[in-house]
Each structure stands twice: as C-alpha cells, then as structure tokens.
C-alpha positions in Angstrom: 0.1 0.2 -0.3 1.4 3.3 -0.8 1.7 6.3 1.5 -1.4 8.4 0.0 -3.5 5.6 0.4 -2.2 4.7 3.9 -2.5 8.6 4.8 -6.4 8.6 2.7 -7.0 5.8 5.0 -6.3 7.4 7.8 -8.0 10.4 7.0 -11.0 8.3 7.1 -10.5 7.0 10.3 -10.0 10.0 12.0 -13.6 11.2 10.4 -15.1 8.2 11.9 -13.3 8.9 15.2 -14.9 12.4 15.1 -18.2 11.0 14.8 -17.8 8.7 18.0 -16.4 11.3 20.4 -18.1 10.0 22.9 -16.9 6.5 22.9 -12.8 7.8 22.7 -13.2 9.8 25.7 -14.2 6.6 27.9 -10.9 5.8 29.7 -11.7 6.0 33.0 -9.6 2.9 33.7 -6.7 4.9 32.9 -7.4 7.5 35.6 -6.1 10.2 34.3 -7.8 13.7 33.5 -9.3 15.8 30.6 -7.3 18.8 30.0 -8.3 22.5 28.1 -5.8 24.2 25.8 -6.7 27.0 23.3 -6.6 24.3 20.8 -9.4 21.9 22.2 -8.4 19.2 24.7 -6.7 16.2 25.3 -6.2 13.7 27.9 -3.2 14.0 30.6 -1.9 11.2 32.6 0.5 12.2 35.6 2.7 8.4 36.7 4.3 7.4 39.4 8.1 9.5 39.9 11.1 7.6 39.5 13.5 8.2 42.4 16.7 9.7 41.3 20.2 9.6 42.8 21.0 12.7 41.7 24.3 14.5 43.1 24.3 18.3 43.8 27.4 19.3 42.0 27.2 22.8 40.3 26.7 23.0 36.4 30.3 22.9 34.9 33.8 21.2 33.1 32.9 17.6 33.7 36.1 15.2 34.1 35.9 13.8 31.3 35.7 16.7 29.2 39.0 17.5 30.5 40.3 14.7 29.7 38.9 14.1 26.0 42.7 15.1 24.3 41.2 14.7 21.1 39.0 18.0 21.5 43.0 19.7 20.6 43.5 20.1 17.1 46.3 18.0 15.7 45.5 15.1 18.1 43.8 12.0 17.3 43.3 8.6 18.7 46.9 7.5 18.3 48.9 10.5 19.7 46.2 10.5 23.0 47.0 7.1 23.6 50.8 8.3 23.4 50.3 11.4 25.4 48.4 9.7 28.4 51.0 7.1 28.6 53.5 9.7 29.0 51.5 11.1 32.0 49.6 13.7 30.5 45.7 13.0 30.5 44.4 16.3 30.7 44.0 18.7 28.4 45.5 21.2 31.1 48.8 19.1 31.3 49.2 20.4 27.5 49.5 24.2 28.1 52.9 24.7 27.8 53.2 21.5 25.3 55.5 23.1 22.6 53.3 21.4 20.0 49.9 21.3 21.0 50.2 24.4 23.9 48.3 27.1 21.7 45.2 24.6 20.5 45.4 23.3 23.9 45.3 27.0 25.6 42.2 27.9 23.0 40.4 24.7 24.3 41.1 25.3 27.9 39.3 29.0 27.3 36.4 27.2 25.7 36.1 25.0 28.4 36.1 27.3 31.2 33.9 30.1 29.8 31.6 27.3 28.0 31.8 28.1 24.6 29.5 25.3 23.6 29.5 26.1 19.7 33.7 26.3 19.9 33.5 23.0 21.7 31.4 21.4 19.2 33.3 22.2 16.4 36.5 20.8 18.0 34.2 17.3 18.1 32.7 17.7 21.8 29.8 15.2 21.9 26.0 16.6 23.5 26.7 14.1 26.4 29.6 15.9 27.2 28.5 19.5 27.1 25.6 18.3 29.3 27.9 19.2 32.1 27.5 22.3 31.8 23.6 22.2 32.6 22.2 21.3 36.0 19.6 18.4 35.7 16.3 20.9 36.6 17.7 22.2 33.0 16.8 19.1 31.2 13.5 17.6 29.7 13.6 13.8 29.0 10.8 12.8 25.5 9.8 9.9 24.5 6.6 9.8 22.3 4.2 7.2 20.1 3.1 8.2 16.6 0.8 6.3 14.1 3.8 5.4 11.7 7.3 6.8 10.9 6.5 9.4 8.1 6.3 12.6 9.7 2.7 13.4 7.6 1.1 10.9 9.5 -0.2 12.1 13.1 1.4 11.1 16.5 -0.7 10.6 19.7 1.5 10.0 22.6 4.3 12.1 24.2 5.5 11.3 27.1 7.6 13.7 29.2 9.8 13.5 32.3 11.8 16.7 34.7 13.3 16.6 37.4 12.0 17.9 40.6 12.9 17.7 44.2 15.1 14.2 44.0 12.7 12.6 41.6 11.4 11.9 37.9 7.9 13.2 37.5 6.2 11.5 34.6 3.3 12.6 32.5 2.0 11.8 29.6 0.0 13.6 26.7 -2.7 11.6 25.1 -4.6 12.1 21.9 -7.7 10.2 22.4 -8.6 10.8 18.4 -6.5 12.3 16.1 -8.5 15.7 16.3 -6.7 16.1 20.0 -3.3 16.0 18.3 -3.0 19.9 17.9 -3.8 20.1 21.8 -1.1 17.6 22.5 1.4 19.5 21.2 0.7 22.9 22.1 0.5 21.6 25.6 3.9 19.7 25.6 5.2 22.8 23.8 4.3 25.0 26.7 6.3 22.4 29.4 9.3 21.8 27.0 9.7 26.0 26.5 10.5 25.8 30.3 13.5 23.5 29.8 16.8 24.4 28.2 17.5 20.9 26.7 16.1 17.6 25.9 17.0 13.7 27.0 15.6 11.4 24.3 16.8 7.8 22.8 17.4 8.3 19.2 15.4 11.7 19.7 17.6 13.7 17.2 17.0 11.3 14.3 12.9 10.9 15.0 11.3 12.2 18.1 12.6 15.9 17.7 12.1 16.1 14.1 8.6 14.4 14.0 7.2 16.5 16.9 9.1 19.7 14.8 7.3 18.6 11.4 3.6 17.5 13.3 3.5 20.9 14.7 4.5 22.5 11.3 1.5 21.3 10.0 -0.7 22.8 12.7 1.1 26.2 12.1 3.1 25.8 15.6 6.6 27.4 16.4 8.5 24.7 18.2 10.8 25.4 21.3 14.2 25.6 20.9 16.7 23.9 22.7 20.4 24.4 24.1 21.6 20.8 23.8 20.0 17.5 23.2 21.3 14.4 24.9 20.4 11.5 22.6 21.0 8.0 24.8 21.1 6.2 21.4 24.3 8.2 20.2 26.1 7.6 23.2 24.9 3.5 23.3 26.0 2.9 19.3 29.6 3.6 21.0 29.4 0.0 23.1 30.9 -2.9 21.7 29.4 -6.0 21.9 25.7 -5.2 22.3 23.5 -7.5 20.2 21.3 -4.4 19.4 21.4 -1.0 20.2 17.5 -1.2 21.5 16.6 1.0 24.8 15.7 -2.6 27.0 19.1 -3.9 25.8 21.1 -1.0 26.6 19.5 -1.0 30.5 20.1 -4.6 30.6 23.9 -4.1 29.8 24.2 -1.0 32.2 21.8 -1.2 35.2 21.2 -4.7 35.1 17.7 -4.9 34.5 15.5 -7.0 32.4 12.3 -5.9 30.3 9.8 -8.3 30.5 6.4 -8.2 29.8 6.9 -5.2 27.9 5.0 -4.3 24.1 7.2 -3.3 21.2 6.9 0.1 20.3 6.6 -1.2 16.3 3.3 -2.3 18.1 2.0 1.1 18.7 0.8 2.3 15.5 -1.6 -1.0 15.1 -2.8 -0.6 18.9 -4.0 3.1 18.4 -6.1 2.2 15.2 -7.7 -0.8 16.9 -8.1 1.5 20.1 -9.8 4.3 17.5 -12.1 1.3 16.1 -13.0 0.4 19.2 -12.1 3.0 22.1 -10.9 1.1 25.4 -8.7 1.6 28.5 -7.4 -2.1 27.6 -6.6 -1.6 24.1 -4.3 1.2 24.2 -2.8 0.4 28.0 0.1 -1.2 26.7 1.1 1.4 24.8 1.0 3.8 27.5 3.0 1.2 29.9 5.4 0.9 26.9 6.0 4.9 26.9 5.9 4.5 30.7 8.9 2.4 30.5 10.8 4.1 28.3 10.3 7.2 30.3 11.8 5.5 33.5 14.4 4.0 31.8 15.9 7.1 30.2 15.7 8.8 33.3 17.5 6.2 35.1 20.3 5.8 32.6 20.7 9.9 32.7 20.7 10.0 36.6 24.0 6.9 36.0 25.8 9.3 33.0 25.5 12.7 35.3 27.1 10.4 38.4 29.6 9.4 35.2 30.4 12.2 33.9 31.4 14.1 37.6 33.6 11.1 38.2 31.3 9.8 41.2 30.6 6.6 39.4 31.8 3.8 36.9 31.9 4.9 33.0 28.9 4.7 32.1 29.9 4.0 28.4 33.0 2.3 28.8 33.9 -0.7 26.5 33.1 1.8 23.5 34.0 0.2 20.2 
C-alpha cells in the first residue's frame, strides 16, 4: 500500500473517530484527566515518580571533558594514547606543550567559559556538554506515533522532569486525531521551560517528528541549547546484540524488561483503539511509553554520576 493510500485511510478513520467522540473519551480506567487548551482538549496522565540518585554538583566542566585530549586540534586517537602514556591525561597538562600548547589553551579557555559552539567545532559530543547544565534544565521526551512518516499524526508524548529528588512523569494522549493539536500545544508549553532534551534516538526521530507535526498545525517549536541523545552514546558500546533501549538498560543497569509491548506495535494498537475505544486496548502502549521514560531517566542519572567521576564510566567498553 502506498503512503498516499495509507494517509487517505487514516484520514477516513479520523473522520469516523470524530463522529464517535463520546466513545473515545471513555478512559476512566486510566486514572487520567481531560485538559483544556486553546486548541481543544487532550488527555493527561500523571505517572508515579522515578526516584533519582542525582548528586548536587554545580554545572560546570566534567572530568571526562577535561580528559578528552582529542578536542585539541591535531591530536587523534593514536597521539592521545601516546600522550596519556607519557602522563598527560588532562587537556590542562598540554597548555605548555611545545607543539599542542597554543591549541590546548584555546580549548581550555572554551571549556572554562562554556563556549559550547567552539567545543562542538572541536568534536565535543552533546553528552559531554551536558555537564554545563543542571539536571533541572532537561526534559526527557519519548513519543508514540501512527507511523514513521512525519505526515502521519502522533498520539502520545511522554515527558519527565527532575524535581525534588525524583523524576516526575506525565503523558499527553490524543484520544482521537483531532486532539493532536492540543497535545502538541501542551507539550510545547512544558518543553519551553527547559534548556535541553534527553531522548533515545530523538535527534533522528522524536525531535524532527514533533517539529514537523507542529508545522502542520502552524505552531512554532521550542528551541533547545542541548540535546542529550542516549542512543548516540549507546552506539559506542561494544558487544551488544542490538542498540534497543531495553538492551542498553540490561547492559548498563543489569535489569531485564519483561512483558513489554514492542514500540513497533504502537500504530496498530492505536488504530485498534480508534475503532473500538477502550482503556484495555491502549494500555499496553501507554505502559511501554512509561517504561521508556523511566529507563531514560535512570540512564541519564547514571550518566550524570559518571560525568562527575562519582561512578563507573557509563559508556566503558566503547568500540
């Protein structure tokens, strides 16, 4: 079936869903609430919080940023290894180096003054630059959509933010396609309060998808200073069977996810729900999204611990 036929079919389903609005809104078993916005209503579910072990270190240069010798122009992996063997493990050790001193001093200045643009130009990863922000500056995001093409609506945006020692989780759910605009507007309001995002493959999928859907509804997407995509770091791990989030969680946290509905089934289950609305039909998707949010929060916690040298290296054994 062509993409055009799929879109036509879903538009037809959208019209049918609008005609059965009273059925779509009956989700009492989910213990959520209807939320009004300037663009209509949507359904909001506040989930149990996720305990956090965040430390109280102030934002600033992290240990591994100082130890990333390759940020200095002219130093590659081989040279960095040789310098470390010679006892120069920190960029500051190179400030008086005969060959690399001038470039090292430029990087030191950028690190000390939080010049993110310059550090990115030197090859610093977003995960390394996250140390310049507090945990409260980030919003964890995970979405569920009706397909991979951005022309198709999304129906669920999961959000989590750090507050008072734990991660608060909230799901914004469109009970019908007509509620997508309200979901996007409400998400935009919450996202605008934060400087950065945390996601899993969100740079390639979640962020551009939300941006495209907001454009459809003539909304301006929020801008962010940083996007910590855990998937980009997970790609550096060696010896994993795959890079799916549950696999990474098992490798890093030693926990297996059981009885989980694959995210690939979300579109099918949502359309089944649209045809016969019930909490039982859509609950597996909501639970999958909630688990993804919780796992991302915990991985981000461990990453923050590692960044300040308070724990093991999260991404040790990189390829």
